[in-house]
Structures are given as C-alpha cells and as structure tokens.
N, C-alpha and C positions, 0 to 999 in steps of 0.2 A: 066678088066678095063671097066668102064662105063663113058661116057662123056655126058654132057648136059648143060642146062642153067636154073638157078634158077627161071627165069620168064616164062619158058616154060616146066614145069615138065610133062605136058600132052603128050609131045613128047617122053617121056621115061616111057611108061606104065608098063614095066616089072621091074621097080625099086622096090626092096623090101620095104615094107611099113615102116619098122623102119628106113631105110636109107632116104626114102622120108621125113619122119617126121623130122629127124635131119636137112635136107636141108631146109625144110620149117621153122624150128625154127630159123636158121641162117638168112634166107631171111627176116623174120618178126621181128627179135629182134636185129640184129647187123647192125651197120651203121658206117659212118665215124667218129662219136663221141664216139664210143665204145673204151675204153682204151685198149691198148695192154696188153695182159695177158692171163691167163688160167681161164676157166669157166667150171663149171660142169653142165651137164644136168641131168645125172643119175649116180652120183658118179663116180667110175672108169670105169663103163661100157660104158658111153657116155660122152665125154667132148670135149672142143674145145679150141684152142689157136688163138688169134688174134695177128698178127705180121705185122711189117713193115720191109722189108729187101731190100737190093740192089740186083739186079740180078748179075750173074757172067757169065763169058765166059764159054761156054759149056765144053771146054777142062780143065777148072779148077774145075769143079763140079764132085762129086763122085756119082755114082749110088747107090741106097739104096733099101732095102726091109724090110718088117716087118713080124712077124709071128703071133702075138696075135691080133693086131688091124688093122681094115680097116681104110684107110686114105680117108677122103672126103676133097679134097682141093678146096676151093671156092675163086675165085679172087674177091676182092672188088674194087680195083683201080689198073690201070696199065695193062700191058700185060706181061704174063709169058710164057716163053718157057719151055716145059717139054719134056725131052727125055725119051723114053720108050724102053724096049726090051722084046721080047717074049722068050728069052733064059732062061734056068734054072738059078735061082739066086745064088745057092750055089757052083758053079763050081770054082770060083776064089775069095773067100772072102778075103778082105784086112783088115777089122776091124769088128770083131763080138761082138756085145753088146746086143744080143737078150734077154738073161735072165734078165738083169737089166733094159735096156732101150728100148727093142723091136725094135732094129735097127741093121742092118748089112750093111756094105758098101762092094761093089764088084768092081773088075776091070771093066773098061768100056768094055762092050761087043763089039765084032766086028760088030754086027748088032744092030743099034740103030736108032730110028726114033724120030724126034722132031716135036711137034705140038705147036701151040700158043693158049693159053687160054686168053680170054678177060674178062673184068668186067662182073660179074654175071655168068660166066661159072664155072662149077664144073667138077672135074674128081675124080672118085672113084678108088682107088687102093686096091685090095684085098691082103691078105697076100701072100707073095712070088712073087708078081708082081714087077719087077725091074723098078724103076723110078728115074729120075734125075730132081728135081724141081729147080726153080729159075734160069733158064738159060736165058741169054740175047737174045733178039729178034733182028735180023739183026745186031748182034755184037755191039749193043748199050746198055750200062749199064743203068738201070733205077730203080726207087723205085717201089716196089710192096707191096700193102696192101692186106692181104689175111687172110683167116680163114682155119685152118686145124682141122677138126672134127675127133676124134678118136673113133671108135666103136669097142668094144670087139667082136671078131668073134662069141663067144658063145652067145652074146646078141641076135643075129638073131634067135636063136632057142627057146627063151623064149616065 
C-alpha cells in the first residue's frame, strides 16, 4: 500500500513511473464535471471508473482484495474512511470472484486499521492487499466522489 496526494507527488519519489503517470492523468483530466462511468487509458491494462457513492458504517462493509489489478483510489470530493489489514487475504474468503471480476471478499480480520483519505489523496492497493473502502468517517454517512484506477499488475513490467 502506498498513500499520497495528487498535488504533492514529489513526496512519493519511489512511486513506479507508470502508476505516477496514471495518477497525473487523473489529476489533469478528471474533475467535478466528469460524468460517472468507466474510461480507458490503455485498453484493459489501465482504465478507471468515476463514481459517486454513499459511505457505509465500517461494520457493514466487507474487506476485499484483488489478484490481477492494482487499485489506485483517488478521492475527488468528500472524506473516505478506508480500513486495511496486513493479514493474508485468503484465510477466510466469503465470496470469491477473482477469475471473472478480480475481486474476493473476506471475513473482517481481527486486526484492522482505518485511516481517512481527503480530497486529492490517493491510496494504492497492490494485489492481495486487503482493504475496505467507502467507510463512514466518525460514524457519519456522506457522499464520496472518487476515481478508482485499475492497473494490470503485468503492465508494470512492460
């Protein structure tokens, strides 16, 4: 997991160039007028989705992980709680859809930490990193506008 802010990428000098390019693309091309939907940057290797969702109480959210794609989650508006765990993801799978949808849900780990992402913050989840997005901050449900960039893990080696 890597966290940072789209306006201060120099503070993350170890960011892989292709991930940095994807973040810069979103920073420079997506705004509050960009319609909700799916957009391709490089076919199925790099694409993103703009969404507007309501947060949910942390106990109602299911942790997830991916195998094929890196998630770059960028907050456009609002505050988003994201719970993370460093425990192995596949110990207690509750719904496995990796082959078709590149997502698996797991039972909430006993060890979980939540942090709050603000507008222009990004968090990068690599495959197998358990995360629980869209969590309410201070138990207050709110609207969140965000972008999730999907980067095929094999794209980094091109």
